[in-house]
C-alpha positions in Angstrom: 55.5 110.7 78.9 54.4 114.3 79.4 51.2 116.3 80.0 50.8 119.5 77.8 48.3 122.2 78.6 47.2 125.2 76.5 45.6 128.2 78.2 43.5 131.1 76.9 43.7 134.6 78.6 41.0 137.3 78.7 41.6 140.8 79.9 38.9 143.2 80.9 39.7 146.4 79.0 37.0 148.3 80.9 38.9 147.8 84.2 42.3 149.4 83.4 42.0 152.5 85.5 39.2 152.0 88.0 36.8 149.1 87.8 33.2 150.4 87.6 31.5 147.0 87.1 31.6 147.2 83.3 33.1 144.3 81.4 34.8 144.5 78.0 36.7 141.2 77.7 39.5 140.9 75.1 41.0 137.6 74.2 44.8 137.5 74.6 47.3 134.7 73.9 47.6 132.2 76.6 50.6 129.9 77.4 51.7 126.4 77.0 52.7 124.4 80.1 54.4 121.0 80.1 54.8 118.5 82.9 57.6 116.1 81.9 59.1 112.7 82.8 56.0 110.7 83.8 56.4 107.0 83.9 53.6 105.0 82.2 52.1 104.3 85.6 52.3 108.0 86.7 50.7 109.0 83.4 47.7 106.7 84.1 47.3 108.1 87.6 47.8 111.7 86.3 44.7 111.6 84.1 42.4 110.0 86.7 39.9 112.2 88.5 41.7 114.2 91.1 45.1 113.3 89.6 48.0 115.5 88.5 46.0 116.8 85.4 43.3 118.1 87.6 45.7 119.7 90.1 47.5 121.4 87.3 44.3 122.7 85.8 43.1 124.0 89.2 46.4 125.8 89.6 46.5 127.3 86.1 42.9 128.6 86.0 42.0 131.9 87.5 39.3 134.6 87.2 38.6 138.0 88.6 37.1 141.3 87.4 40.3 142.2 85.6 41.8 138.9 84.2 40.8 135.4 83.4 42.9 132.4 82.3 41.4 129.0 81.4 42.9 125.7 80.2 41.4 125.3 76.7 43.1 121.9 76.0 45.5 119.3 77.3 47.3 116.3 75.8 49.2 113.3 77.1 52.2 112.9 74.9 55.1 110.6 74.4 58.5 112.1 75.4 59.6 112.0 71.8 56.7 114.1 70.6 57.4 117.8 70.2 56.0 120.2 72.8 54.7 122.5 70.0 56.2 124.6 67.3 59.8 125.6 67.3 59.0 129.2 68.0 57.0 128.4 71.1 58.5 128.5 74.6 56.6 126.3 77.0 56.5 126.7 80.8 58.0 123.5 82.3 56.1 122.5 85.4 57.4 120.7 88.5 55.0 119.9 91.4 56.2 121.1 94.9 54.7 120.9 98.4 52.9 124.2 97.9 51.9 124.3 94.2 53.9 124.2 91.0 57.2 125.7 90.0 57.3 126.8 86.4 60.3 127.8 84.3 60.4 129.1 80.7 63.5 129.5 78.6 63.1 131.9 75.7 65.9 131.6 73.1 67.6 134.8 71.9 66.4 136.0 68.5 67.4 138.6 66.0 65.6 141.4 67.8 68.0 141.4 70.7 70.8 143.9 71.1 74.2 142.9 69.7 75.7 144.4 72.9 74.5 141.4 74.9 77.3 139.2 73.6 77.3 135.6 74.7 73.6 135.6 75.9 71.7 132.7 74.4 68.3 133.5 76.0 66.4 134.4 79.2 64.9 132.2 81.9 61.7 133.2 83.6 60.3 131.4 86.6 57.2 131.6 88.8 55.3 129.7 91.5 51.7 128.7 90.7 49.4 128.0 93.6 45.7 127.3 93.1 43.5 130.3 94.1 46.5 132.7 94.3 48.2 135.1 91.9 51.3 133.7 90.3 54.5 134.7 92.2 57.1 135.7 89.5 60.8 135.7 90.1 63.2 138.1 88.4 64.2 137.1 84.9 67.8 136.0 84.4 69.8 136.1 81.2 71.6 132.8 80.3 75.1 132.8 78.7 76.7 130.2 76.4 78.7 128.9 79.4 75.5 128.4 81.5 76.2 131.4 83.8 73.3 133.8 84.4 72.9 137.5 85.1 70.0 139.7 86.2 68.8 142.5 84.0 70.6 145.0 86.1 73.9 143.1 85.8 73.4 142.7 82.0 72.7 146.4 81.6 75.8 147.4 83.6 77.9 145.1 81.4 76.7 146.6 78.1 76.7 150.2 79.3 
């Protein structure tokens, strides 16, 4: 089984340069997060008060004068059910001792440069800790053979 979460993001457009106390919130797309491989017993525990579901929601939600993100829905799904639409790229969550590790694979599409031969997509990762800003790691580009390269390595290769 798996838990799926959808978030909604709001950005304060009045706070882009220097925050003066004025708020002008604009809704932006959120993200999809999926926690996988729950046994039936773990799934039951996960949705109880204070369980995994609540820990994930607490970690995903944040609000300050500039940015807000809220969980607007969650589902408990069977492993065979799709995460979402084919075009969506969920963040896959794993709980760690200090929060959640999240990874997102985005498949290569027609808009990518033909010079990046053999690249099948990019892998983003971050650490999510309740009450803190997400800690992003550098994006890596994934090749057909499973090898990865950083942006700098990829650009040096296509130059």
